[in-house]
C-alpha positions as CSV (number, residue, x, y, z in Angstrom):
1,M,181.8,67.7,92.3
2,C,178.9,70.5,91.9
3,E,176.8,71.2,94.7
4,I,173.4,70.3,95.2
5,K,170.2,73.6,95.3
6,R,167.7,73.0,96.8
7,I,164.2,74.8,96.8
8,K,165.0,77.0,100.5
9,D,168.1,78.4,98.2
10,Y,165.8,80.1,95.7
11,L,162.4,81.3,97.9
12,S,162.0,82.2,101.1
13,L,158.6,81.4,103.6
14,S,158.0,85.6,103.1
15,G,159.4,85.9,99.3
16,V,157.4,86.0,96.1
17,G,156.9,83.0,94.9
18,F,155.2,81.1,91.8
19,F,151.4,81.1,92.8
20,K,151.9,84.8,93.3
21,R,153.7,85.5,89.8
22,I,151.3,83.8,88.2
23,E,148.1,85.4,89.4
24,N,149.7,89.3,88.5
25,K,151.0,87.6,85.4
26,L,146.5,86.9,84.7
27,A,146.1,90.1,86.3
28,A,148.0,92.1,83.7
29,Q,145.8,90.6,80.9
30,T,143.8,93.1,78.8
31,S,141.5,91.4,79.7
32,P,142.3,90.5,83.4
33,A,141.7,87.6,85.5
34,S,142.2,85.7,88.2
35,P,143.9,82.8,89.3
36,P,141.2,79.2,89.3
37,W,141.9,78.7,92.6
38,A,141.2,82.6,93.9
39,D,138.1,81.3,95.5
40,Y,139.9,79.1,98.0
41,I,143.1,80.0,98.7
42,S,145.2,83.0,98.1
43,S,148.3,82.5,96.3
44,A,150.6,84.0,98.5
45,E,149.3,81.0,101.0
46,L,150.1,78.9,98.4
47,D,153.4,80.2,98.3
48,S,154.2,79.4,102.1
49,L,152.9,75.9,101.4
50,Y,154.6,75.5,98.9
51,Y,157.8,76.2,100.9
52,L,156.6,74.3,103.5
53,N,156.1,71.1,102.5
54,Y,158.6,71.1,99.8
55,K,161.2,73.4,100.4
56,R,163.7,70.7,101.1
57,K,163.6,68.9,97.9
58,I,166.7,69.4,95.1
59,V,166.0,71.9,92.3
60,S,165.6,71.0,89.1
61,D,167.9,72.3,86.4
62,W,165.4,75.0,85.6
63,W,166.8,77.3,88.3
64,E,170.0,77.4,86.8
65,D,169.2,77.7,83.0
66,M,166.3,80.1,83.7
67,E,168.1,82.0,86.1
68,G,165.7,81.4,89.0
69,D,167.6,82.6,91.5
70,T,166.6,86.8,89.7
71,D,163.0,87.9,90.0
72,A,163.3,88.3,86.1
73,G,164.4,84.6,85.7
74,K,160.9,83.4,88.6
75,D,158.9,85.5,86.3
76,S,159.3,83.4,83.7
77,M,159.6,80.0,85.2
78,A,155.8,80.6,86.0
79,S,154.6,81.8,83.2
80,M,156.0,78.9,81.4
81,L,154.5,76.6,84.2
82,W,150.6,78.6,83.4
83,G,151.7,77.7,79.8
84,I,152.0,74.0,80.3
85,Y,149.5,73.7,83.0
86,G,146.8,76.5,83.3
87,V,144.4,74.5,81.0
88,K,144.3,71.3,83.3
89,W,144.0,73.3,86.3
90,S,140.9,75.5,85.5
91,H,139.6,72.4,84.0
92,L,139.7,70.4,86.9
93,F,138.4,73.4,89.5
94,K,135.7,73.9,87.6
95,I,135.2,69.9,88.5
96,F,135.8,70.9,92.0
97,Q,133.2,74.1,91.9
98,A,130.2,71.4,90.2
99,E,127.0,71.0,92.4
100,Y,125.6,68.0,92.9
101,D,123.5,66.0,94.7
102,P,125.7,62.7,96.1
103,L,123.1,59.7,96.5
104,E,121.6,60.9,92.5
105,N,122.8,59.2,89.6
106,Y,120.9,60.5,87.1
107,D,119.6,63.7,86.4
108,R,118.3,63.9,82.5
109,R,116.9,68.2,81.7
110,E,114.8,68.8,78.4
111,D,114.7,72.1,77.0
112,T,111.8,71.8,74.5
113,V,110.2,74.6,72.2
114,R,106.8,74.0,70.5
115,T,105.0,76.5,68.0
116,V,101.2,76.0,67.8
117,T,99.2,77.9,65.1
118,K,96.2,79.0,65.4
119,E,93.3,79.8,62.7
120,G,89.5,80.0,61.7
121,T,86.8,82.0,64.0
122,E,85.3,80.9,67.4
123,T,81.6,82.0,67.9
124,T,79.8,82.0,71.3
125,D,76.0,82.8,72.2
126,H,74.8,84.6,74.6
127,A,70.9,83.9,75.2
128,G,69.3,84.2,78.3
129,T,67.6,85.9,81.7
130,D,69.1,87.3,84.6
131,T,67.4,88.7,87.3
132,T,69.0,90.6,90.3
133,S,66.7,91.4,93.6
134,R,68.2,93.1,95.9
135,E,66.7,94.8,99.4
136,L,68.2,97.4,100.8
137,A,67.3,98.4,104.4
138,R,67.8,101.6,106.2
139,T,67.4,102.3,110.1
140,G,69.2,104.4,112.6
141,S,69.4,108.5,113.1
142,D,70.3,110.9,111.3
143,T,71.5,114.1,112.9
144,D,72.1,117.3,110.8
145,V,73.6,120.6,112.5
146,R,73.2,123.9,111.2
147,T,74.7,126.8,112.4
148,P,72.9,129.5,110.6
149,E,72.9,132.1,113.5
150,L,69.2,132.4,113.3
151,T,68.8,136.1,115.3
152,K,67.7,138.5,112.1
153,E,69.2,141.6,112.2
154,L,67.7,143.9,109.5
155,K,69.2,147.0,108.5
156,R,67.5,149.7,105.9
157,D,69.6,152.2,104.0
158,G,68.7,154.5,101.7
159,Q,65.7,156.7,100.9
160,D,62.0,156.5,99.7
161,T,60.7,159.4,97.9
162,E,57.2,160.0,97.1
163,T,57.2,162.8,94.2
164,R,52.4,163.3,93.2
165,T,51.4,164.4,90.4
166,P,47.5,165.0,90.5
167,E,46.6,167.5,87.6
168,L,42.7,166.9,88.7
169,T,39.8,169.6,87.6
170,N,37.2,169.9,89.8
171,T,34.1,170.8,88.4
172,S,31.0,171.4,90.2
173,Q,27.3,171.9,88.6
174,T,24.1,172.7,91.3
175,T,20.4,172.2,90.1
176,Q,17.4,174.3,90.9
177,N,13.8,172.9,91.0
178,D,10.7,174.9,92.3
179,T,7.4,172.7,94.3
180,D,3.9,174.3,94.3
181,T,2.4,174.0,97.2
182,T,-1.4,173.3,97.8
183,N,-3.5,173.7,101.3
184,K,-6.9,171.9,101.1
185,R,-9.5,171.5,103.7
186,A,-12.8,170.4,104.2
187,A,-15.9,172.0,105.7
188,F,-17.9,170.3,109.0
189,N,-20.4,167.4,107.2
190,S,-19.2,168.0,103.9
191,T,-17.1,165.4,101.4
192,D,-15.2,168.1,98.9
193,P,-12.4,169.7,100.6
194,V,-11.7,173.3,99.5
195,L,-8.7,175.5,98.6
196,T,-8.0,177.3,101.0
197,D,-3.9,178.5,100.3
198,T,-2.2,178.1,97.2
199,S,1.8,178.5,97.5
200,K,5.0,178.4,95.6
201,V,8.8,176.8,97.4
202,E,11.7,177.3,95.5
203,Q,14.6,174.9,96.7
204,K,18.2,174.4,95.3
205,D,19.4,170.8,95.5
206,N,21.5,167.9,93.4
207,R,25.1,169.6,93.5
208,T,27.1,167.9,91.3
209,D,31.3,168.2,92.1
210,K,33.4,166.1,89.5
211,Q,37.0,165.9,89.0
212,T,38.7,164.8,85.6
213,G,42.6,164.5,85.2
214,T,45.3,162.4,86.5
215,D,46.2,161.4,89.6
216,E,49.5,159.8,90.5
217,T,52.4,158.8,92.8
218,V,55.2,158.1,91.9
219,Y,57.4,156.4,94.7
220,D,61.4,155.6,94.3
221,R,63.2,153.7,96.9
222,D,66.6,153.5,97.0
223,T,67.0,151.3,100.0
224,T,69.0,148.2,100.8
225,D,67.8,145.5,104.2
226,T,70.6,143.7,105.4
227,E,69.3,140.6,107.6
228,T,71.5,138.4,109.7
229,Q,70.9,135.2,111.2
230,S,72.8,133.8,114.4
231,G,71.7,130.3,116.9
232,T,71.9,126.7,116.1
233,E,69.3,124.8,114.0
234,T,69.3,120.9,114.7
235,L,68.0,118.3,112.2
236,V,67.0,115.3,113.2
237,S,65.7,112.9,110.7
238,T,64.9,109.0,111.1
239,K,65.1,107.3,108.0
240,A,63.4,103.3,107.9
241,T,62.7,101.9,104.7
242,T,63.5,99.3,102.5
243,D,64.8,99.9,99.2
244,T,63.7,96.9,96.8
245,E,65.3,97.2,93.5
246,D,64.5,94.3,90.7
247,T,67.4,94.1,87.6
248,K,65.9,92.2,84.9
249,L,68.4,91.1,81.9
250,T,67.8,89.8,78.7
251,R,70.5,88.9,76.8
252,D,71.0,87.7,72.8
253,T,74.3,88.5,71.2
254,S,76.9,86.4,69.7
255,D,80.7,87.1,70.0
256,T,82.9,85.8,67.1
257,L,86.3,85.4,67.5
258,T,89.0,85.3,64.5
259,L,91.6,83.4,65.2
260,D,95.3,83.8,63.1
261,T,97.6,83.3,66.2
262,S,101.2,81.4,66.5
263,D,102.0,80.7,70.3
264,T,104.8,79.6,71.2
265,E,106.0,77.2,74.5
266,H,108.5,77.0,76.1
267,V,109.0,73.6,78.4
268,I,111.9,72.6,80.5
269,G,111.6,69.5,82.7
270,R,114.3,67.7,85.0
271,I,113.6,64.0,85.8
272,H,116.5,62.7,88.4
273,G,116.8,60.8,91.3
274,N,118.8,57.2,92.2
275,I,118.3,55.2,89.1
276,G,119.6,51.2,89.1
277,V,121.0,48.9,91.5
278,T,123.5,51.4,93.1
279,T,122.8,51.7,97.2
280,A,122.5,55.4,98.9
281,A,125.7,53.7,101.2
282,Q,127.3,52.8,97.8
283,M,127.2,56.2,96.2
284,M,128.1,58.0,99.4
285,T,131.3,55.7,99.5
286,G,131.6,56.5,95.3
287,D,131.8,60.0,96.3
288,K,134.3,60.2,99.2
289,E,136.9,58.4,96.7
290,A,136.1,61.0,94.5
291,W,137.1,63.6,96.7
292,D,139.7,62.5,97.6
293,S,141.2,61.8,94.7
294,L,140.6,65.1,93.6
295,K,143.0,66.8,95.6
296,L,144.0,69.8,93.5
297,I,145.8,71.8,96.5
298,E,147.7,70.0,97.9
299,G,148.7,67.5,95.0
300,M,147.6,68.2,91.5
301,L,149.4,72.1,91.7
302,M,152.0,71.3,94.1
303,D,153.3,68.4,92.2
304,D,152.9,69.3,88.9
305,I,155.0,72.6,89.8
306,N,157.9,69.8,91.5
307,E,157.6,67.8,88.0
308,Q,159.0,70.7,86.3
309,L,161.1,72.5,89.5
310,T,162.6,69.5,91.4
311,L,164.4,66.0,91.3
312,P,162.3,62.7,92.3
313,I,165.1,62.4,95.2
314,Y,166.1,64.2,98.5
C-alpha cells in the first residue's frame, strides 16, 4: 500500500515555501520585479499562512514526480506555479488596488484637444485727453546737523619778496625874475605925485623838479594759507509748501495687430456620481459582496496552489 504524504512532510513553518521562491525568481530576472502581493503581505508570511492552514492536506503527484523533497524540485514547482497563475494574480491585484467611490456608479472622463487658428488684423484706436491733478503738501521741520569744525586757524607758510626798480631821472630848473620898484610921493595940496626913488629888485622863483623813467615794484609771493574750522553748525529748515501738478495727455494713436496664430486647447472633463435608480444602501451592499468574493490571499492564492499541489481530500 502506498504511503500517504501530506504538506507537513515536505514543508516546515520556518522553511522557504513557494511564495518566497516565486519572489526570488522575479528578483533574479533581467528586469527585477516584485510579486503582486508585496504591498500587502510578505512572501514569508504567505508561506507560513499556507503551512498553518493546509499542512494536513494530502499532496498530489507533483511532489514525487518533480522531486519536491529537494530545493531544486521546489524551485521548479514554484516556477511552474508562477507560469500558470502569474498573469491572473497580477490582474486580480490591480483590481484589488483600484480606487473608486463605492457610492458612485457613473464616472465619465473626456480628454479633448482643440486647435483654433486666427488670421487677419485687429485695429484699436486710442483717442481722448487724460488730465491728472496731484497735490503734494509738505509740512513739518527738517533738521540738518553739520559739524564743519568752525574754529578757524590760519597758517601761512612761505616768504614774500619785494623788488623795486625805480630807474628815475631827476631834473631841476630855476627861473629868475627881475622886478622894478618906483616910489612916488605927492606934495602938500598937490594932486600929482612926485618921483622920489627908483630901485630894482631881483627875485628867484619858479623852481621845477621833474622825474623821468620808470618805478617798478615786483612782489614775489611764495606763501601757503591753511584754514581749519571746528565747531557745530545747526541748520533748521521748515517746510510748508503745496505742490500742484497738472498733467494733460492727449492721445490720438492707432494700434494694428496682425493675427496669424494657432492655439491648441486641451480640455479634460469628468462627470461622475450616482446615476440611475440604485440607492446608496444597495451600492454599499454590492461593494461588500464584491470584496467578500475577492479573497485574493486567503482564497485565490491558496486555492490555486492547492489545485496543483494537493488532493481535494483529507
